[in-house]
C-alpha positions in Angstrom: 0.0 0.0 0.0 1.3 3.5 -0.9 2.3 5.3 2.3 1.2 8.7 0.9 -2.3 7.7 0.1 -4.1 5.0 2.1 -6.8 4.9 -0.6 -4.3 4.2 -3.5 -5.1 1.1 -5.5 -2.8 -1.8 -5.1 0.6 -1.3 -6.8 0.2 2.5 -7.2 3.7 4.1 -7.1 5.3 0.7 -8.0 6.8 -0.5 -11.3 4.5 -1.2 -14.2 5.3 -4.9 -14.3 4.4 -5.2 -10.6 1.2 -3.3 -11.1 0.1 -5.4 -14.0 0.3 -8.6 -12.0 -1.5 -7.3 -8.9 -4.0 -4.6 -10.0 -7.1 -4.5 -7.8 -10.5 -4.9 -9.5 -13.4 -3.9 -7.3 -16.8 -5.3 -7.9 -19.6 -2.7 -7.6 -22.2 -2.9 -6.5 -21.3 -5.6 -4.1 -23.2 -8.8 -4.8 -25.9 -9.9 -2.4 -24.2 -13.2 -1.9 -20.8 -11.7 -1.0 -19.3 -12.8 2.3 -19.4 -10.6 5.3 -16.7 -8.0 5.5 -13.9 -8.6 8.0 -14.5 -7.1 11.4 -10.9 -5.9 11.9 -7.7 -5.1 10.3 -4.7 -7.4 10.5 -2.4 -4.6 11.7 -4.7 -1.9 13.2 -7.3 -4.1 14.9 -11.0 -3.1 15.3 -12.1 0.1 13.6 -13.2 3.2 15.6 -15.8 4.1 13.0 -17.3 2.7 9.8 -19.1 4.5 7.0 -21.1 2.7 4.3 -21.0 3.9 0.7 -24.0 3.2 -1.5 -24.9 4.1 -5.1 -27.9 6.1 -6.2 -30.1 3.0 -5.9 -29.0 2.2 -2.4 -26.8 -0.7 -3.4 -23.6 -1.4 -1.4 -20.3 -0.1 -2.9 -18.0 -0.6 0.0 -16.9 1.0 3.3 -14.5 3.5 4.8 -13.1 2.6 8.2 -11.2 4.7 10.7 -8.6 3.3 12.9 -6.9 4.9 15.9 -3.2 4.2 15.7 -0.1 5.3 17.5 0.6 7.7 14.6 -2.9 9.2 14.7 -6.1 8.5 12.8 -5.9 6.2 9.8 -8.8 6.0 7.2 -8.9 2.9 5.0 -11.4 1.9 2.3 -12.7 -1.6 2.3 -14.0 -2.9 -1.1 -15.0 -6.2 -2.6 -13.2 -7.5 -5.6 -10.3 -9.5 -7.0 -6.6 -9.0 -7.9 -6.9 -10.9 -11.2 -9.9 -11.9 -13.4 -9.7 -15.5 -12.4 -9.1 -15.0 -8.7 -11.7 -15.6 -6.0 -13.5 -12.3 -5.0 -12.7 -11.1 -1.5 -12.8 -8.1 0.8 -9.6 -6.1 0.8 -8.6 -2.8 2.3 -8.2 -1.3 -1.1 -9.7 1.7 -2.8 -12.0 1.8 -5.7 -10.1 2.0 -9.0 -10.9 5.0 -11.2 -13.1 7.8 -9.9 -14.3 7.2 -6.4 -17.9 7.4 -5.4 -19.2 10.2 -3.1 -20.5 9.3 0.4 -24.3 9.9 0.4 -25.2 9.1 -3.3 -28.3 7.3 -2.2 -29.6 10.4 -0.3 -28.6 12.6 -3.2 -30.8 10.5 -5.6 -33.8 10.5 -3.2 -33.9 14.3 -2.9 -33.3 15.7 -6.4 -34.4 19.3 -5.5 -32.6 19.7 -2.2 -29.5 21.9 -2.0 -26.3 20.0 -1.4 -23.8 20.4 1.4 -20.3 19.0 1.0 -18.2 18.4 4.1 -14.7 17.3 4.6 -15.0 13.7 5.9 -17.7 11.3 6.7 -18.0 12.1 10.4 -18.6 15.7 9.6 -21.1 14.7 7.0 -23.2 12.7 9.5 -23.1 15.6 12.0 -24.1 18.1 9.3 -27.0 15.9 8.3 -28.4 16.1 11.8 -28.1 19.9 11.8 -29.3 20.7 8.3 -32.3 18.5 7.6 -33.3 20.5 4.5 -30.0 19.7 2.7 -28.4 16.6 1.3 -24.9 16.1 2.8 -22.2 14.3 0.9 -18.4 14.1 1.0 -15.6 12.4 -0.9 -13.3 9.6 0.3 -10.0 10.5 1.9 -11.1 14.0 2.8 -8.9 17.0 1.8 -6.2 15.0 0.1 -8.1 13.5 -2.8 -11.0 15.7 -3.9 -9.9 15.4 -7.5 -10.0 11.5 -7.4 -13.8 11.5 -6.7 -16.6 11.5 -9.2 -18.5 14.8 -8.8 -20.7 14.4 -11.9 -23.7 13.7 -9.7 -23.8 17.3 -8.6 -24.8 18.6 -12.0 -27.5 21.2 -11.8 -27.4 21.2 -8.0 -26.8 24.2 -5.6 -23.8 23.4 -3.6 -22.4 24.7 -0.3 -19.0 23.6 1.0 -18.4 23.3 4.8 -14.6 22.8 5.1 -12.6 22.2 8.3 -11.2 25.4 9.8 -7.6 24.9 8.8 -5.3 25.3 5.8 -6.1 21.8 4.4 -9.8 22.6 4.7 -9.6 25.8 2.8 -7.7 24.0 0.0 -10.2 21.3 -0.1 -13.0 23.8 -0.4 -11.2 25.5 -3.3 -10.7 22.2 -5.1 -14.3 21.0 -4.6 -15.6 24.3 -5.8 -13.6 24.0 -9.0 -14.6 20.3 -9.6 -18.3 20.9 -8.8 -18.4 23.9 -11.2 -16.8 21.8 -13.9 -19.5 19.1 -13.2 -22.2 21.7 -13.8 -23.1 22.7 -10.2 -24.5 26.2 -9.7 -24.3 28.3 -7.5 -21.4 27.2 -5.3 -20.7 28.8 -1.9 -18.1 28.2 0.8 -18.8 28.6 4.5 -16.4 30.7 6.5 -15.8 29.4 10.0 -17.2 31.7 12.7 -14.7 33.8 14.7 -13.1 32.2 17.7 -13.3 28.6 16.7 -10.3 26.3 17.1 -8.1 25.1 14.2 -9.8 22.1 12.5 -13.3 23.0 13.7 -16.0 21.3 11.6 -19.7 20.3 11.6 -19.1 17.5 14.2 -17.6 20.1 16.6 -20.6 22.3 16.1 -23.0 19.5 16.9 -21.0 18.5 19.9 -21.0 22.1 21.2 -24.8 22.1 21.1 -25.4 24.1 17.9 -29.0 24.4 16.8 -30.3 23.9 13.3 -31.0 27.7 13.2 -27.3 28.4 13.9 -26.1 26.0 11.2 -28.7 27.4 8.7 -27.4 30.9 9.4 -23.8 29.7 8.8 -25.0 28.4 5.4 -26.8 31.6 4.6 -23.7 33.7 5.3 -21.5 31.5 3.1 -19.5 33.4 0.5 -19.6 32.7 -3.3 -16.8 30.5 -4.4 -14.2 32.2 -6.7 -14.9 32.0 -10.4 -14.1 28.6 -11.6 -13.6 27.4 -8.0 -9.9 28.2 -8.1 -7.1 29.3 -10.4 -7.2 26.2 -12.5 -3.9 25.8 -14.4 -2.3 28.9 -13.0 0.9 28.4 -11.0 0.7 27.6 -7.4 2.1 31.0 -6.2 -0.2 33.0 -8.4 -3.2 31.0 -7.4 -2.4 31.2 -3.8 -2.1 35.0 -3.8 -5.3 35.5 -5.7 -7.2 33.1 -3.4 -5.8 34.6 -0.2 -6.9 38.0 -1.3 -10.5 36.9 -2.0 -10.6 34.9 1.3 -9.4 37.9 3.3 -12.1 40.1 1.7 -14.8 37.6 2.5 -13.6 37.5 6.1 -14.5 41.2 6.5 -18.2 40.7 6.2 -18.4 41.7 9.9 -16.7 45.0 9.3 -18.1 48.5 8.6 -15.9 50.4 6.1 -16.2 54.2 6.2 -14.3 57.4 5.4 -13.8 60.9 6.8 -14.1 64.3 5.2 -10.6 63.9 3.8 -11.5 60.6 2.2 -9.3 58.6 4.5 -10.5 55.0 4.9 -11.3 53.4 8.2 -12.8 50.1 9.5 -15.0 49.3 12.4 -14.8 45.6 13.4 -15.6 43.3 16.3 -13.0 42.4 18.9 -14.2 40.1 21.6 -17.4 41.8 22.9 -16.8 45.3 21.6 -16.3 47.2 18.4 -13.0 49.0 17.5 -12.2 51.7 15.0 -8.9 51.9 13.1 -7.6 53.3 9.9 -7.4 50.7 7.2 -3.6 51.3 6.8 -3.0 51.0 10.5 -0.9 48.3 12.1 -3.8 47.3 14.3 -6.2 46.6 11.4 -3.5 44.6 9.6 -2.9 42.5 12.7 -6.6 41.9 13.1 -7.0 40.9 9.5 -3.9 38.6 9.5 -5.1 37.0 12.7 -8.6 36.4 11.3 -7.2 34.8 8.2 -5.0 32.5 10.3 -8.0 31.7 12.5 -10.0 30.7 9.5 -7.3 28.9 7.5 -4.6 27.9 9.9 -1.9 29.6 7.7 -0.2 32.9 7.4 -1.4 35.4 4.8 1.1 36.6 2.1 2.2 40.2 2.3 1.1 41.0 -1.3 -2.3 39.4 -0.8 -2.8 41.5 2.4 -1.8 44.7 0.5 -4.1 43.9 -2.4 -7.1 43.2 -0.1 -6.5 46.4 1.9 -6.5 48.4 -1.4 -9.8 46.9 -2.4 -11.3 47.5 1.0 -10.0 51.1 0.9 -11.8 51.7 -2.3 -15.0 50.2 -0.8 -14.7 52.5 2.2 -14.2 55.7 0.2 -16.7 55.1 -2.6 -19.4 53.0 -0.9 -18.9 53.6 2.8 -20.6 56.3 4.9 -18.8 59.4 6.0 -18.1 59.9 9.7 -15.9 62.2 11.8 -13.2 60.4 13.7 -12.6 61.7 17.2 -9.6 61.4 19.6 -10.5 61.1 23.3 -13.5 63.5 23.1 -16.4 63.3 20.7 -20.0 64.5 20.3 -23.3 63.1 18.9 -26.8 64.4 19.1 -26.0 67.1 21.6 -24.2 64.8 24.0 -20.4 64.6 24.7 -18.5 61.4 24.9 -15.2 60.9 26.7 -13.2 57.8 25.7 -11.8 56.0 28.7 -9.4 54.1 26.4 -9.8 50.9 28.4 -9.7 47.4 27.0 -13.5 47.3 26.8 -13.7 50.5 24.7 -16.0 52.1 27.2 -16.8 55.8 27.2 -18.5 58.4 29.4 -21.6 60.0 28.1 -22.2 63.6 29.3 -25.7 65.0 28.7 -27.7 68.0 30.0 -28.9 66.2 33.1 -25.9 64.1 34.2 -23.1 61.7 33.0 -22.8 57.9 32.9 -20.4 55.2 31.7 -21.5 53.5 28.5 -20.2 50.3 26.8 -20.5 51.5 23.2 -20.4 55.2 22.2 -22.2 56.3 19.0 -19.1 58.1 17.8 -16.0 56.8 16.0 -13.1 57.0 18.5 -9.5 56.6 17.4 -6.9 55.1 19.6 -3.4 56.5 18.8 -0.6 54.6 20.4 0.2 57.4 22.8 -3.2 57.4 24.5 -3.5 55.7 27.9 -6.5 54.5 29.9 -8.4 56.8 32.3 -9.7 55.7 35.6 -13.4 55.3 35.8 -14.9 58.5 37.2 -16.7 58.7 40.5 -19.7 61.0 41.3 -19.8 63.3 44.3 -16.3 64.7 44.2 -15.4 68.4 44.5 -12.9 70.1 42.2 -11.4 72.0 45.1 -9.6 68.8 46.1 -7.3 69.5 43.2 -6.0 72.7 44.9 -3.9 70.7 47.3 -1.8 69.4 44.5 -1.2 72.7 42.7 0.5 75.8 44.3 -1.7 78.2 42.4 -2.5 81.7 43.6 -6.1 82.3 44.8 -6.9 84.7 42.1 -5.8 82.3 39.3 -7.3 79.0 40.5 -10.4 79.5 38.4 -8.3 79.7 35.3 -6.9 76.2 35.8 -10.4 74.7 36.3 -11.8 76.6 33.4 -9.1 75.2 31.1 -9.8 71.7 32.4 -13.6 72.1 31.7 -12.8 73.3 28.2 -10.7 70.2 27.4 -13.9 68.1 27.8 -15.5 69.5 24.7 -14.6 68.1 21.2 -14.1 71.4 19.5 -12.6 74.8 20.3 -11.7 77.5 20.4 -9.5 76.4 23.3 -7.3 78.7 25.4 -3.6 78.2 25.7 -2.7 77.5 29.3 0.7 78.9 30.2 2.3 77.9 33.6 5.0 80.3 34.6 7.2 80.2 37.7 10.7 80.2 39.0 12.7 77.0 39.3 11.2 74.7 41.9 7.6 75.9 41.5 6.4 72.5 40.3 5.6 73.6 36.7 6.3 70.2 35.1 4.5 68.2 37.8 1.5 70.4 37.6 1.4 70.0 33.8 1.6 66.3 34.1 -1.2 66.2 36.7 -3.5 68.3 34.6 -2.9 66.1 31.5 -3.3 62.9 33.5 -6.6 64.1 34.8 -8.3 64.6 31.4 -6.1 63.0 28.7 -3.5 60.5 30.0 -0.7 60.0 27.5 2.5 58.1 27.2 4.4 61.4 27.2 2.2 63.9 29.0 4.6 66.8 28.3 7.2 66.9 25.6 9.9 69.1 24.2 9.0 71.6 21.4 8.7 70.0 18.0 11.3 71.2 15.4 8.8 72.3 12.8 5.1 72.5 11.7 5.1 69.0 10.3 6.1 67.4 13.6 3.6 69.6 15.5 0.8 68.4 13.3 1.8 64.8 13.8 1.5 65.3 17.5 -1.8 67.1 17.1 -3.1 64.2 15.0 -2.3 61.7 17.7 -3.4 63.6 20.8 -6.3 65.5 22.2 -4.1 67.8 24.4 -0.7 69.2 23.4 1.7 69.8 26.3 5.2 71.3 26.0 7.6 71.4 28.8 10.3 73.8 30.0 10.2 76.4 27.2 12.8 79.3 27.3 10.9 81.2 24.6 8.3 80.7 21.9 9.7 81.2 18.4 7.6 83.1 15.9 6.7 80.0 13.8 5.6 78.1 16.9 3.5 81.0 18.2 1.7 81.3 14.9 1.2 77.5 14.8 -0.2 77.4 18.4 -2.5 80.2 17.6 -3.9 78.4 14.7 -4.3 75.2 16.7 -6.0 77.1 19.5 -8.7 78.8 17.5 -8.8 76.6 14.4 -6.9 76.4 11.2 -5.9 74.0 8.5 -2.5 72.4 7.7 -1.5 70.7 4.5 1.7 68.8 3.8 2.8 66.6 1.0 1.9 63.0 1.5 5.0 60.8 1.9 6.1 58.9 -1.2 3.9 61.0 -3.5 4.5 64.1 -5.7 1.1 65.8 -5.7 -1.0 64.3 -2.9 -1.6 66.3 0.3 -2.2 65.2 3.8 -4.6 67.7 5.5 -5.1 68.3 9.2 -7.9 70.6 10.2 -8.9 71.0 13.8 -8.3 72.6 17.2 -6.5 71.3 20.3 -6.2 72.4 23.9 -2.6 73.5 24.5 -0.5 73.7 27.7 3.0 75.3 28.0 5.3 75.8 30.9 8.5 77.7 31.4 10.4 80.2 33.6 10.3 83.3 31.4 7.3 85.1 30.0 6.0 83.0 27.1 3.3 85.3 25.9 5.3 88.3 24.6 3.6 88.1 21.2 0.3 89.9 21.1 -1.6 87.2 19.1 -0.4 84.5 21.5 -1.2 86.6 24.6 -4.7 87.2 23.3 -5.4 83.4 23.4 -3.6 82.6 26.6 -4.4 82.0 30.3 -1.2 82.7 32.2 -0.9 81.2 35.7 2.1 82.1 37.9 3.0 79.2 40.2 4.5 80.0 43.6 7.8 78.6 44.6 7.5 75.6 46.9 9.3 76.2 50.2 11.9 73.6 51.0 10.1 72.6 54.2 6.9 71.9 52.3 8.3 69.6 49.6 7.1 65.9 49.5 8.4 62.8 47.8 6.9 62.6 44.3 5.9 58.9 44.7 3.7 59.8 47.6 2.1 62.8 45.8 1.3 60.7 42.7 -0.1 57.9 44.9 -2.5 60.3 46.6 -3.3 61.9 43.2 -4.2 58.6 41.7 -6.7 58.0 44.4 -8.2 61.4 43.9 -8.4 61.3 40.1 -11.8 59.5 39.8 -13.4 62.0 42.1 -11.8 65.0 40.4 -12.8 63.7 36.9 -16.4 63.2 38.2 -16.5 66.8 39.4 -15.4 68.0 36.0 -17.9 65.9 34.2 -20.7 67.3 36.4 -19.5 70.8 35.5 -19.6 70.0 31.8 -23.1 68.6 32.2 -24.2 71.8 33.9 -22.6 73.8 31.0 -24.6 71.8 28.4 -27.7 72.5 30.5 -27.1 76.3 30.9 -25.4 77.2 27.6 -28.6 78.2 25.8 -29.5 80.8 28.5 -25.9 82.1 29.1 -25.1 85.6 28.0 -21.8 87.4 28.3 -21.5 91.1 29.2 -18.6 91.5 26.8 -17.2 89.2 24.2 -13.5 88.8 23.4 -11.5 86.6 21.1 -12.1 83.6 23.4 -15.8 84.3 23.9 -16.8 80.7 23.3 -14.5 79.5 26.0 -15.7 82.1 28.5 -19.3 81.3 27.7 -18.8 77.6 28.3 -17.1 78.0 31.7 -19.6 80.7 32.7 -22.4 78.2 31.9 -20.6 75.6 34.1 -20.3 77.9 37.1 -23.3 76.4 38.8 -21.8 72.9 38.5 -18.6 74.1 40.0 -20.2 75.9 42.9 -19.0 79.3 41.8 -20.9 82.6 41.9 -22.5 83.7 38.7 -20.2 85.9 36.6 -17.1 85.2 38.8 -15.1 83.5 36.1 -15.4 86.3 33.6 -14.0 88.7 36.1 -11.0 86.5 36.7 -10.4 86.0 32.9 -10.6 89.8 32.3 -8.1 90.5 35.0 -5.8 87.9 33.7 -6.0 89.1 30.2 -5.2 92.7 31.3 -2.2 91.4 33.1 -1.0 89.4 30.1 -1.5 92.3 27.7 0.4 94.6 30.0 3.3 92.2 30.2 3.2 91.6 26.5 3.3 95.4 25.9 6.2 95.9 28.2 8.1 93.0 26.5 7.7 94.4 23.0 10.4 97.0 22.3 8.7 98.4 19.2 5.3 98.9 21.0 7.0 100.7 23.9 9.1 102.8 21.6 6.1 103.9 19.5 4.1 104.7 22.7 6.9 106.9 24.1 7.6 108.8 20.8 4.0 109.4 20.0 3.0 110.5 23.5 5.8 113.0 23.8 6.3 114.3 20.3 2.9 113.9 18.7 0.2 114.3 21.5 -2.4 115.1 18.8 -1.5 112.1 16.7 0.9 111.1 14.0 0.2 110.2 10.4 3.1 109.0 8.3 4.4 106.1 6.1 6.2 103.1 7.6 9.5 104.5 6.3 9.0 107.8 8.0 8.0 106.2 11.2 11.0 103.9 11.2 13.2 107.0 10.6 11.7 108.8 13.5 12.1 105.9 15.9 15.7 105.3 14.9 16.5 109.1 15.4 14.6 109.5 18.7 16.5 109.9 21.9 13.7 107.8 23.6 15.0 104.7 21.9 18.4 103.5 23.1 21.1 102.0 20.9 20.7 98.7 22.7 17.1 98.5 21.7 17.8 99.4 18.1 20.5 96.7 17.9 18.2 93.9 19.1 17.5 91.2 16.5 13.8 91.8 16.9 14.1 95.5 16.0 12.8 96.1 12.4 15.3 97.2 9.9 13.0 97.8 6.9 9.8 99.7 6.4 8.0 96.4 5.5 9.3 94.8 8.6 7.9 97.7 10.7 4.6 97.6 8.9 4.2 93.9 9.6 5.2 94.5 13.2 2.6 97.2 13.7 -0.1 94.8 12.5 0.9 92.4 15.3 1.3 95.0 18.1 -1.9 97.0 17.3 -3.9 95.1 19.9 -1.2 96.0 22.5 -1.3 99.7 21.6 -5.1 99.7 21.6 -5.1 98.1 25.0 -3.2 101.2 26.3 -5.7 103.6 24.7 -3.9 104.3 21.4 -5.9 104.5 18.2 -4.1 102.8 15.3 -5.3 102.9 11.8 -3.7 102.0 8.5 -4.8 103.6 5.2 -4.0 102.5 1.6 -5.5 105.3 -0.5 -2.8 106.7 -2.7 0.1 106.1 -0.3 0.2 103.7 2.6 0.1 105.6 5.8 -0.2 104.8 9.5 -2.1 106.9 11.9 -1.4 106.6 15.6 -3.3 108.8 18.2 -2.2 108.6 21.8 -4.8 108.4 24.6 -5.6 111.8 26.3 -3.3 112.7 29.1 -4.9 112.4 32.6 -6.0 115.8 33.9 -3.9 117.5 36.6 -5.3 118.7 39.9 -5.3 122.3 38.7 -7.2 121.4 35.5 -9.7 119.4 37.5 -10.3 122.4 39.8 -10.7 124.7 36.8 -13.2 122.4 35.3 -15.2 122.3 38.5 -15.2 126.2 38.7 -16.4 126.4 35.1 
């Protein structure tokens, strides 16, 4: 017997002379007067299972027996026949010569209109027959190894579904049977995909043993995928056929996925993982790992790299052209007037904030992204007070509300957001305070980072975080100040997509921002107008505590602090429609939000606006004093042009350079403008600073470009006030 195929006829693989003398001739159907078949095998003993093969009329064709051996399961055919024409007929463990019959031909002939189910092996066929009473179940001898050696002509005109074992051999068997059945005239042909989570080798017998119902099995059949055209690649080379088939199988395995895109036509997938749904970009490492794992789970083999890439490209086209458009969110999202905070835990839970309260939900109706830097949040607890946070931050009394207001603003999915700037001398705890604030509302692998080197790196950070935190700045360079202003109040960024010549990658959005450093960081007017500057007090040596103790206590307080912030945001949603501001500035939306949250924080009505106005005045004053050009213009115009000055930028630069009010040291600074254009651009930036000091600044472009600067009226002296009273 050939060791490679237990079903091989006698002499297969031997010399032609040997084969001619000992060729096996089976007699089918088996005569009624044939002797009883042997009860055991001379070497393997009694069989563990026996399956009877019959023809369309129900006549006996032979048996297939299974033996449990030391080397595993052994399947052997048992047929009736003779070695030579003149030999006495006998039962031998030999296969049928020529095309082998299918198991279940008698049932197939009895039910000519019933759909056909093909399993891999007789045991699976018997189990499937118990689960699917409306179908006729057949299989071929020797399972996955010899589909091409069976006679599939009896499937002509029948609808066929193939239920393979959940392993590599099973998938190959399904492909081979699909091709052979189609060649025989079967139509349509579908292949069952094993359900997720089953073990390698899972089949119909395993389903029956696990207690599957007929309804579950019928649904598995209903969900079967159409077999590839022709059932396989036919005469194509093995490598080409394998790649094409793998791609098609991978695509079929994504029936449980939702493919969608965002406004920039980037493709995403939502797919089940354990008991929850996850959202990932199609080109992400996570989706590739999930897809590769699902393929291995279904087939028992690894997917080829090119097949995976081909499948992802097809799925990307489906997501962009056929999928719905959603907005992806990072950490905080919104839907139907409610805000959702992603806890980033393994169960993908979120916190839903509505007008009446907040609660933890298992599945949020928004598409949350999970960049690698995000870390899980502790589940919030109700009943906490935000004042508990004060014990961890050495913030002055008059600036405490600014910290809380910024934290509340981070819980909304869109800005404008203020830029929180923590100033203080060495040892004031700036970095630790920054980390604590970040850990409270947006834990990250790197809570505070160094300043990125350019716009591109800044946008990469913004694309993968909800909050941007930068540590230990000595200054804010002009490019960074401009970029932070755009991120604070909203702006778009475009950069060339890697490995392309014309495609752009676009980022459009707003982010809460936090900076810390020793020197003043808001010396530019546009940055100062968007900032909340908090001056931390130095921590006395006698009051310092070990950091591990501080963090341990803070970790216990975090759930209560987060719950207090969530309650404040709920109050804000409830009160926003009725909230009106006395005055509106650049950050009016932020002020309105926190003002609406005052009742949830236990603050007096209108108290936050007063603190913000005072802080802005202080920031503006500091920014004015830090700008040498603004100070110089203020001094020169006040003294030399009390009624106002109208001139060109060239004339103004000449007057400033010639004035004794501007020292040589100031004129030699790198920031001092050297051209009229430079001065004109500078005036555009410092106009808000001058106006905050009472100056009127106006630029005209009729005929020649002129600048008009009118100083504020000088305060009246005591003599002038007495004269006015007498008059």
